[in-house]
N, C-alpha and C positions, 0 to 999 in steps of 0.2 A: 451559625456559620456566615462568614460574612460573603454576601452575594454582589457580584459587581460585573460590569462591562456588558450590559443587556444589548442585544442586537435583535429587530425584527426582521422575518422575511418580508418577500416584494408583497406579498398578498395580505400580508398584517393579520395572519392568522395564528403565529407561533413566533415564539421568542427563544434565543438562545442566550445562555450567561454562564459565568464562572462561579463556582460555589466553594468557599472555604480553598483549602490549598491543593484538593485533588479531584474536584468534580466539574464537569460540564454538564449543564442542565438543559433540557428542552422544555419550555412551557406552553401548553394549550392555551390560547389567550379567549377561547370561548367558555373552558371549563374553569381555567386558572389552575390546572393541576400540572405540578411540575413532574418531570422524569428525568432520572440520571442516565444520561446516554453514554458516559464515559468516566472511567474513575483513573486519571493519569495525574503525574506529578505536575501541576501547573504552579504551585508556590503562590503567594499572596502579594508579589510584587512583580514590577517589571512585565507584566503580561501584554500580549497582544490581544486586542479584541477578538472575540470568535465571531463567524461569519456564514450566511447562508450562500449556497450555491444560486446562480441566477435563476435555476429552475424550482429551487426550494428543496431538493432532494439530498442534498450534502450539507455537512456543517464542517467549518475549515477552523482550526484552532491550533495553538501552538502548546508543547508541553515541554518539560526539562528533562533531557538525559545528559548524565555526566557533567552537570553543570551549563550546560548550552541547550539552547531552545531548538527543536525539530517541529517542523509542520506536519500536522495530522489533517486526515479527511476521513469522516464519519459519515457512512451510508445510512440514512435514517431508516429506510424500509428492511434493508438487510441487518441492520443492527451490527454492522461490520467497520472497524477502524483501520486505516492504512497509514503507516508512516511514510511520508512523501520524500522527506530529505536524509534523515538517518546519517548524519555527519558528525564530525567532531568539532564543527564550529556553529554559531548561532545563526540561525535565519529565523527574522522576525517580521512582526507587521503585514502577515499575508492578506492578501485581498483578491478576489476572483476579478476576472476580466469581465467586460458586460456580456460578451457573447459565450463565456463559461468555459472557453478553450485553453485559458491561461491562468496561472496564479503568479501574481507579481507580489514580491518581498524585497526585503532588505538584508544584506548579508557583508560579512567581510571574509570572503571565502579561503583567504590563505592564512588566517590566525584566529585562534579561539578567543572569545570574548572574556572568559574568566580568566583572572580575577578583576582585571582593569577596565572592562566594559568595551562594547564594540567600537572602534575606531575607524574612520575612514570607511564607512559603509557606502555600498552602492546597491542600487536597484536592478534586481533579476528578474527574468521571467521564464517561468518553468511551463513547457507545453503539456497538455493533459491528454492522454488517449488511453484506450483499452488496452490492457495487457494480460496475457494469459497466466494462469498460476505458473510458479516456477517449476522447471523440469526437476523430476526426482531421477536419480541415477538408473532406476529399473526402466523408466520411459525412454532415457538415453540410450541406455543399451538395447533397448528393443527397436529403437530406430535404426542403429547403427550394427546390428549383430551380423556376423559374417554368416554368409549362405553356405551351407554344406553342398559341396559337389558330389555328385553320384560317383562314386570311384568304385563300386562294385562292377565286375565284368558282367557281360550279360550271359546267362547260361548257356552253353552249348547244347545242342540237341543231344539227347542221351544215346550212347553208342554202347553196344554190348562189348564187355572188355574180354569176354571169351570168344575167340575166333573157332570157328569151325575148321578143321581141316579135312580135306577129302583126300583118302589114299585108295589107290588102284592097285 
């Protein structure tokens, strides 16, 4: 397979690169052992270079969805990949800000780039923050369930239904 776009982490202990049309690989520079971390549709042309987060815990790359590039982040320790953009337009050339709080990328947010290419692209900055897992409907319902009011009347003290009548 065609390997390309190799990028080293800050400590120079790992490298990330694109391999073939569908693999992002992590290379341990001490053992020289490659490991496929993601299998996504990256194609063999017009790829953005992958990159490491400033702390080295994440890998940033682009993959093709419906002929447009989306930006993905892969957590190396958890082996979990997240699509950050998931739009119908191309976002390309992502890089981390030095403090790791933002991702900068280029895009033409109003028009798909396929088939003519991205024209009049601008630079955008995406803030990164921790986000909880999406709510499921049962969690939503649990949060907003109506509390039942106690409509049962309190029981009156027991009264003997038979009255005694005294006749003289």
